[in-house]
Short mmCIF file of the C-alpha atoms (twelve columns), coordinates in Angstrom:
data_MODEL
# 
_entry.id   MODEL 
# 
loop_
_atom_site.group_PDB 
_atom_site.id 
_atom_site.type_symbol 
_atom_site.label_atom_id 
_atom_site.label_alt_id 
_atom_site.label_comp_id 
_atom_site.label_asym_id 
_atom_site.label_seq_id 
_atom_site.Cartn_x 
_atom_site.Cartn_y 
_atom_site.Cartn_z 
_atom_site.pdbx_PDB_model_num 
ATOM 1   C CA . MET A 1   -113.829 -11.742 173.804 1 
ATOM 2   C CA . ASP A 2   -117.410 -10.923 173.921 1 
ATOM 3   C CA . LEU A 3   -118.354 -10.634 170.499 1 
ATOM 4   C CA . GLN A 4   -122.134 -9.644  171.337 1 
ATOM 5   C CA . ARG A 5   -121.059 -6.793  173.424 1 
ATOM 6   C CA . VAL A 6   -118.361 -5.808  171.183 1 
ATOM 7   C CA . PHE A 7   -121.045 -5.997  167.915 1 
ATOM 8   C CA . SER A 8   -123.230 -3.876  170.517 1 
ATOM 9   C CA . ILE A 9   -120.177 -0.934  170.820 1 
ATOM 10  C CA . ILE A 10  -119.836 -1.022  167.505 1 
ATOM 11  C CA . ARG A 11  -123.435 -0.152  166.312 1 
ATOM 12  C CA . ASN A 12  -123.659 2.310   169.162 1 
ATOM 13  C CA . GLY A 13  -120.271 4.002   167.850 1 
ATOM 14  C CA . GLU A 14  -121.882 4.440   164.527 1 
ATOM 15  C CA . GLU A 15  -125.147 5.707   165.567 1 
ATOM 16  C CA . LYS A 16  -123.113 8.414   167.882 1 
ATOM 17  C CA . PHE A 17  -120.775 9.452   164.965 1 
ATOM 18  C CA . ASP A 18  -123.775 9.927   162.677 1 
ATOM 19  C CA . ALA A 19  -125.383 11.765  165.246 1 
ATOM 20  C CA . LEU A 20  -122.375 14.565  165.254 1 
ATOM 21  C CA . PHE A 21  -123.436 15.341  161.976 1 
ATOM 22  C CA . SER A 22  -126.994 14.750  161.392 1 
ATOM 23  C CA . GLU A 23  -130.497 15.241  162.837 1 
ATOM 24  C CA . ILE A 24  -131.930 11.803  162.547 1 
ATOM 25  C CA . SER A 25  -135.691 11.577  162.441 1 
ATOM 26  C CA . ARG A 26  -138.275 8.780   161.476 1 
ATOM 27  C CA . PHE A 27  -139.408 9.381   158.139 1 
ATOM 28  C CA . SER A 28  -141.685 6.187   157.795 1 
ATOM 29  C CA . SER A 29  -142.203 2.830   159.480 1 
ATOM 30  C CA . HIS A 30  -139.180 1.378   157.968 1 
ATOM 31  C CA . LEU A 31  -137.118 4.287   157.446 1 
ATOM 32  C CA . TYR A 32  -135.156 7.105   159.094 1 
ATOM 33  C CA . LYS A 33  -134.160 10.108  157.607 1 
ATOM 34  C CA . GLN A 34  -130.348 11.878  158.196 1 
ATOM 35  C CA . THR A 35  -130.346 15.408  157.841 1 
ATOM 36  C CA . ASP A 36  -126.901 17.765  157.961 1 
ATOM 37  C CA . ALA A 37  -128.190 21.313  157.437 1 
ATOM 38  C CA . LYS A 38  -124.312 22.375  157.209 1 
ATOM 39  C CA . LEU A 39  -123.142 20.163  154.471 1 
ATOM 40  C CA . PRO A 40  -126.681 19.395  153.139 1 
ATOM 41  C CA . ASP A 41  -124.451 17.676  149.532 1 
ATOM 42  C CA . MET A 42  -122.619 15.415  151.525 1 
ATOM 43  C CA . TYR A 43  -125.219 12.321  150.716 1 
ATOM 44  C CA . ASP A 44  -123.511 10.140  153.744 1 
ATOM 45  C CA . HIS A 45  -124.959 12.629  156.393 1 
ATOM 46  C CA . ASN A 46  -128.243 13.031  154.374 1 
ATOM 47  C CA . ALA A 47  -129.052 9.540   153.832 1 
ATOM 48  C CA . PHE A 48  -132.169 7.002   154.438 1 
ATOM 49  C CA . VAL A 49  -131.533 4.649   156.952 1 
ATOM 50  C CA . THR A 50  -133.708 1.316   156.671 1 
ATOM 51  C CA . GLU A 51  -135.069 -0.553  159.835 1 
ATOM 52  C CA . GLY A 52  -135.804 -3.615  158.248 1 
ATOM 53  C CA . ILE A 53  -136.874 -4.001  154.723 1 
ATOM 54  C CA . PRO A 54  -139.093 -0.793  153.358 1 
ATOM 55  C CA . THR A 55  -141.678 -1.345  151.285 1 
ATOM 56  C CA . ARG A 56  -141.403 -0.001  147.357 1 
ATOM 57  C CA . SER A 57  -144.367 2.759   148.460 1 
ATOM 58  C CA . GLU A 58  -142.046 3.994   151.247 1 
ATOM 59  C CA . LEU A 59  -139.204 4.160   148.898 1 
ATOM 60  C CA . GLU A 60  -140.993 6.218   146.320 1 
ATOM 61  C CA . ASP A 61  -142.234 8.956   148.799 1 
ATOM 62  C CA . ALA A 62  -138.598 9.148   150.220 1 
ATOM 63  C CA . GLU A 63  -137.040 9.534   146.677 1 
ATOM 64  C CA . LYS A 64  -140.057 12.243  146.189 1 
ATOM 65  C CA . PHE A 65  -138.867 13.990  149.333 1 
ATOM 66  C CA . GLN A 66  -135.385 14.233  148.024 1 
ATOM 67  C CA . LYS A 67  -136.505 15.621  144.795 1 
ATOM 68  C CA . GLU A 68  -138.787 18.061  146.459 1 
ATOM 69  C CA . THR A 69  -135.967 19.291  148.689 1 
ATOM 70  C CA . GLY A 70  -133.963 19.889  145.574 1 
ATOM 71  C CA . ALA A 71  -131.304 17.297  146.273 1 
ATOM 72  C CA . ASP A 72  -129.709 15.174  143.299 1 
ATOM 73  C CA . PHE A 73  -128.930 12.406  145.062 1 
ATOM 74  C CA . PHE A 74  -131.072 9.630   146.767 1 
ATOM 75  C CA . LYS A 75  -129.035 7.410   149.216 1 
ATOM 76  C CA . ILE A 76  -130.275 4.637   151.376 1 
ATOM 77  C CA . ASP A 77  -127.921 2.521   153.778 1 
ATOM 78  C CA . SER A 78  -129.410 -0.691  155.075 1 
ATOM 79  C CA . LYS A 79  -128.138 -3.712  156.787 1 
ATOM 80  C CA . MET A 80  -130.290 -5.951  154.485 1 
ATOM 81  C CA . LYS A 81  -130.115 -6.093  150.501 1 
ATOM 82  C CA . LEU A 82  -133.098 -4.565  148.955 1 
ATOM 83  C CA . PRO A 83  -134.686 -6.272  146.137 1 
ATOM 84  C CA . ASP A 84  -133.166 -6.674  142.834 1 
ATOM 85  C CA . GLU A 85  -136.090 -5.215  141.184 1 
ATOM 86  C CA . TRP A 86  -136.268 -2.228  143.269 1 
ATOM 87  C CA . ILE A 87  -132.845 -1.611  142.752 1 
ATOM 88  C CA . GLU A 88  -133.331 -1.640  139.233 1 
ATOM 89  C CA . ALA A 89  -136.706 0.209   139.152 1 
ATOM 90  C CA . PHE A 90  -135.033 3.228   141.024 1 
ATOM 91  C CA . GLY A 91  -131.653 3.406   139.031 1 
ATOM 92  C CA . LEU A 92  -129.914 2.762   142.249 1 
ATOM 93  C CA . GLU A 93  -126.242 1.378   142.262 1 
ATOM 94  C CA . GLU A 94  -125.424 -1.032  145.265 1 
ATOM 95  C CA . ASP A 95  -121.961 -0.917  147.168 1 
ATOM 96  C CA . LEU A 96  -121.298 -3.084  150.132 1 
ATOM 97  C CA . THR A 97  -119.104 -1.783  152.989 1 
ATOM 98  C CA . TYR A 98  -117.810 -4.013  155.522 1 
ATOM 99  C CA . THR A 99  -117.085 -3.282  159.438 1 
ATOM 100 C CA . MET A 100 -113.818 -5.427  160.089 1 
ATOM 101 C CA . LEU A 101 -112.418 -5.598  163.948 1 
ATOM 102 C CA . LEU A 102 -108.762 -6.214  164.900 1 
ATOM 103 C CA . LYS A 103 -107.949 -9.530  166.087 1 
ATOM 104 C CA . GLU A 104 -106.130 -9.095  169.496 1 
ATOM 105 C CA . ALA A 105 -102.222 -8.532  169.464 1 
ATOM 106 C CA . HIS A 106 -102.000 -8.288  165.715 1 
ATOM 107 C CA . ALA A 107 -100.537 -4.648  165.663 1 
ATOM 108 C CA . LYS A 108 -97.484  -5.867  167.066 1 
ATOM 109 C CA . GLN A 109 -96.734  -7.886  163.821 1 
ATOM 110 C CA . TRP A 110 -97.102  -5.190  161.562 1 
ATOM 111 C CA . LYS A 111 -94.703  -3.810  159.073 1 
ATOM 112 C CA . ILE A 112 -93.863  -0.152  160.038 1 
ATOM 113 C CA . ASN A 113 -91.614  2.681   158.358 1 
ATOM 114 C CA . PRO A 114 -89.234  4.026   161.281 1 
ATOM 115 C CA . SER A 115 -89.171  7.340   159.176 1 
ATOM 116 C CA . VAL A 116 -92.763  7.870   159.485 1 
ATOM 117 C CA . SER A 117 -93.666  10.177  162.402 1 
ATOM 118 C CA . VAL A 118 -97.571  10.656  163.636 1 
ATOM 119 C CA . LYS A 119 -98.970  13.791  165.012 1 
ATOM 120 C CA . CYS A 120 -102.487 13.843  166.715 1 
ATOM 121 C CA . SER A 121 -104.916 16.723  166.154 1 
ATOM 122 C CA . LYS A 122 -105.313 16.933  169.944 1 
ATOM 123 C CA . LYS A 123 -101.750 17.912  170.523 1 
ATOM 124 C CA . GLU A 124 -100.979 19.956  167.228 1 
ATOM 125 C CA . ASN A 125 -102.440 21.900  164.952 1 
ATOM 126 C CA . ILE A 126 -102.435 19.787  161.772 1 
ATOM 127 C CA . ARG A 127 -105.615 20.906  159.980 1 
ATOM 128 C CA . ASN A 128 -104.106 22.266  157.169 1 
ATOM 129 C CA . ASP A 129 -102.054 19.005  156.646 1 
ATOM 130 C CA . ILE A 130 -105.160 16.702  156.732 1 
ATOM 131 C CA . LEU A 131 -106.963 18.867  154.279 1 
ATOM 132 C CA . GLU A 132 -103.962 18.686  151.885 1 
ATOM 133 C CA . VAL A 133 -104.069 14.660  151.944 1 
ATOM 134 C CA . GLU A 134 -107.902 15.068  151.502 1 
ATOM 135 C CA . LEU A 135 -107.345 17.295  148.248 1 
ATOM 136 C CA . ARG A 136 -104.691 15.440  146.845 1 
ATOM 137 C CA . ASN A 137 -106.561 12.151  146.980 1 
ATOM 138 C CA . TYR A 138 -110.133 13.504  146.005 1 
ATOM 139 C CA . GLY A 139 -109.782 16.940  144.741 1 
ATOM 140 C CA . VAL A 140 -110.143 16.193  141.124 1 
ATOM 141 C CA . ASP A 141 -112.736 13.428  141.479 1 
ATOM 142 C CA . TRP A 142 -115.144 15.524  144.433 1 
ATOM 143 C CA . GLY A 143 -113.937 19.000  143.467 1 
ATOM 144 C CA . GLU A 144 -111.807 21.090  145.607 1 
ATOM 145 C CA . ASP A 145 -114.609 23.318  147.021 1 
ATOM 146 C CA . PHE A 146 -116.596 20.230  148.164 1 
ATOM 147 C CA . VAL A 147 -113.603 18.484  149.814 1 
ATOM 148 C CA . ARG A 148 -112.760 22.020  151.546 1 
ATOM 149 C CA . ARG A 149 -116.344 22.316  152.810 1 
ATOM 150 C CA . LYS A 150 -116.589 18.792  153.862 1 
ATOM 151 C CA . MET A 151 -113.037 18.744  155.904 1 
ATOM 152 C CA . ARG A 152 -113.864 22.287  157.764 1 
ATOM 153 C CA . ARG A 153 -117.053 20.539  158.706 1 
ATOM 154 C CA . TYR A 154 -115.164 17.053  160.166 1 
ATOM 155 C CA . LEU A 155 -112.501 19.047  161.715 1 
ATOM 156 C CA . ASP A 156 -114.766 21.538  163.251 1 
ATOM 157 C CA . VAL A 157 -116.738 18.831  164.524 1 
ATOM 158 C CA . SER A 158 -113.561 16.912  165.820 1 
ATOM 159 C CA . GLU A 159 -112.034 19.923  167.736 1 
ATOM 160 C CA . ASN A 160 -115.296 20.140  169.568 1 
ATOM 161 C CA . GLN A 161 -115.324 16.373  170.493 1 
ATOM 162 C CA . GLU A 162 -113.009 14.714  173.176 1 
ATOM 163 C CA . ASN A 163 -113.350 11.419  171.556 1 
ATOM 164 C CA . PHE A 164 -112.990 12.355  168.111 1 
ATOM 165 C CA . TYR A 165 -109.266 12.531  166.556 1 
ATOM 166 C CA . TYR A 166 -107.258 13.000  163.604 1 
ATOM 167 C CA . PHE A 167 -103.851 11.781  162.957 1 
ATOM 168 C CA . GLY A 168 -101.408 12.712  160.358 1 
ATOM 169 C CA . ALA A 169 -98.474  10.635  159.100 1 
ATOM 170 C CA . TYR A 170 -95.295  12.432  158.161 1 
ATOM 171 C CA . LEU A 171 -92.278  10.849  155.927 1 
ATOM 172 C CA . HIS A 172 -89.247  12.601  156.291 1 
ATOM 173 C CA . GLY A 173 -91.190  15.653  157.482 1 
ATOM 174 C CA . GLU A 174 -93.627  15.836  154.489 1 
ATOM 175 C CA . ILE A 175 -97.415  15.097  155.163 1 
ATOM 176 C CA . ALA A 176 -98.004  11.471  153.644 1 
ATOM 177 C CA . GLY A 177 -101.095 10.518  155.149 1 
ATOM 178 C CA . ALA A 178 -104.086 10.838  157.460 1 
ATOM 179 C CA . CYS A 179 -107.046 9.049   159.404 1 
ATOM 180 C CA . TYR A 180 -109.329 9.840   162.113 1 
ATOM 181 C CA . ALA A 181 -110.542 7.802   165.253 1 
ATOM 182 C CA . PHE A 182 -113.868 8.180   167.046 1 
ATOM 183 C CA . VAL A 183 -113.708 6.249   170.571 1 
ATOM 184 C CA . THR A 184 -116.590 4.491   172.222 1 
ATOM 185 C CA . ASP A 185 -116.260 2.318   175.179 1 
ATOM 186 C CA . ALA A 186 -112.470 2.397   174.629 1 
ATOM 187 C CA . TRP A 187 -113.059 0.935   171.218 1 
ATOM 188 C CA . ALA A 188 -111.764 2.999   168.176 1 
ATOM 189 C CA . CYS A 189 -113.320 3.321   164.851 1 
ATOM 190 C CA . VAL A 190 -110.597 4.284   162.408 1 
ATOM 191 C CA . ASP A 191 -111.970 5.681   159.027 1 
ATOM 192 C CA . GLY A 192 -110.835 7.943   156.468 1 
ATOM 193 C CA . LEU A 193 -107.553 6.899   156.077 1 
ATOM 194 C CA . ALA A 194 -105.519 8.119   153.013 1 
ATOM 195 C CA . VAL A 195 -102.101 8.221   151.714 1 
ATOM 196 C CA . ILE A 196 -100.844 10.894  149.235 1 
ATOM 197 C CA . PRO A 197 -100.081 8.787   146.040 1 
ATOM 198 C CA . GLU A 198 -96.259  9.413   145.873 1 
ATOM 199 C CA . PHE A 199 -95.867  8.251   149.257 1 
ATOM 200 C CA . ARG A 200 -97.951  4.826   148.887 1 
ATOM 201 C CA . ASN A 201 -96.036  1.513   149.380 1 
ATOM 202 C CA . GLN A 202 -93.779  2.654   151.863 1 
ATOM 203 C CA . TYR A 203 -95.743  1.264   155.019 1 
ATOM 204 C CA . VAL A 204 -96.909  4.798   155.760 1 
ATOM 205 C CA . ALA A 205 -100.943 3.180   156.159 1 
ATOM 206 C CA . THR A 206 -99.340  0.366   158.625 1 
ATOM 207 C CA . THR A 207 -97.394  2.712   160.411 1 
ATOM 208 C CA . LEU A 208 -100.343 5.167   160.957 1 
ATOM 209 C CA . LEU A 209 -102.353 2.252   161.964 1 
ATOM 210 C CA . ALA A 210 -99.753  0.969   164.279 1 
ATOM 211 C CA . HIS A 211 -99.728  4.148   166.013 1 
ATOM 212 C CA . VAL A 212 -103.369 4.275   166.734 1 
ATOM 213 C CA . ALA A 213 -103.875 0.862   167.799 1 
ATOM 214 C CA . LYS A 214 -101.169 1.842   170.397 1 
ATOM 215 C CA . GLN A 215 -103.260 4.620   171.950 1 
ATOM 216 C CA . PHE A 216 -106.326 2.729   172.221 1 
ATOM 217 C CA . ASP A 217 -104.794 -0.795  173.110 1 
ATOM 218 C CA . GLU A 218 -105.196 -2.014  169.907 1 
ATOM 219 C CA . LYS A 219 -109.333 -2.232  170.245 1 
ATOM 220 C CA . LEU A 220 -109.796 -1.026  166.620 1 
ATOM 221 C CA . TYR A 221 -112.518 -1.636  163.850 1 
ATOM 222 C CA . LEU A 222 -112.578 0.113   160.609 1 
ATOM 223 C CA . HIS A 223 -114.680 0.411   157.435 1 
ATOM 224 C CA . ALA A 224 -113.443 -1.016  154.267 1 
ATOM 225 C CA . ASP A 225 -115.367 -0.936  150.498 1 
ATOM 226 C CA . ALA A 226 -115.994 -4.387  149.662 1 
ATOM 227 C CA . MET A 227 -114.963 -3.729  145.875 1 
ATOM 228 C CA . ASP A 228 -111.759 -1.850  146.977 1 
ATOM 229 C CA . THR A 229 -108.266 -3.406  147.612 1 
ATOM 230 C CA . PRO A 230 -107.756 -2.135  151.166 1 
ATOM 231 C CA . LYS A 231 -109.975 -4.644  152.581 1 
ATOM 232 C CA . ASP A 232 -107.475 -7.378  151.591 1 
ATOM 233 C CA . MET A 233 -104.668 -5.248  153.231 1 
ATOM 234 C CA . TYR A 234 -106.994 -4.922  156.437 1 
ATOM 235 C CA . ALA A 235 -107.617 -8.861  156.193 1 
ATOM 236 C CA . LYS A 236 -103.736 -9.582  156.133 1 
ATOM 237 C CA . MET A 237 -103.002 -7.247  158.943 1 
ATOM 238 C CA . GLY A 238 -105.754 -9.315  161.124 1 
ATOM 239 C CA . PHE A 239 -108.648 -7.288  160.947 1 
ATOM 240 C CA . HIS A 240 -111.898 -9.519  159.999 1 
ATOM 241 C CA . ILE A 241 -115.155 -8.893  158.654 1 
ATOM 242 C CA . VAL A 242 -117.921 -8.847  161.831 1 
ATOM 243 C CA . ASP A 243 -120.854 -6.548  159.930 1 
ATOM 244 C CA . CYS A 244 -121.918 -5.269  156.492 1 
ATOM 245 C CA . CYS A 245 -124.023 -2.466  155.025 1 
ATOM 246 C CA . TYR A 246 -125.583 -1.904  151.988 1 
ATOM 247 C CA . GLU A 247 -125.329 1.554   150.227 1 
ATOM 248 C CA . TYR A 248 -127.602 2.450   147.338 1 
ATOM 249 C CA . ASN A 249 -127.706 5.916   145.532 1 
ATOM 250 C CA . TYR A 250 -128.321 6.648   142.001 1 
ATOM 251 C CA . ARG A 251 -125.926 5.002   139.275 1 
ATOM 252 C CA . ASP A 252 -123.356 7.531   137.896 1 
# 
């Protein structure tokens, strides 16, 4: 495996996925601005993205821009860590997201639940089922209105992109979990993996991932929050860290 080529494919795929939702324009010497006019309150689509380390003055101008446009968030994505004193000065919280690549041939070793079946959005209408998974997992924390608008945006875009798939996992015929996959150069980025609480610990997630891996010859990578436990599950499944992104937003 040529890791440099894979790394290039991953970065290229991330940029292409972002471009499905956001217009991307240069804001300053070291900052780009993402803007999603159809979902302006989703900070992942309306973030500032660094190119190198921006100056404090650039960050001050970016924060001022956000406030002038009426946004109540200030999101920065950076491949490099910002200085701690700046994080404190702007009242930001630092999160770290890993990009994890599947080592070859590991999917064949995963535990699966034979009672779980998987449907693909390219073959069947599973919009309402995907929405139910999101509402059951995030409706209380994010608000049902936001979840519905977000998922309408994602599903609409997916239906118009040949390389953007949604998958629903069903346990005994009931929707139990879901994820999406975005494919670039035959590599699939799997994200948005969620299992409804009462269906957890029944190998729904591993069965779903095994199905997706089979579709794309196990050429998978995914994103995992460094502070959450799923990254440990992914590591046991054979995914290993190849990249990371620092994410900054106002503290709650």
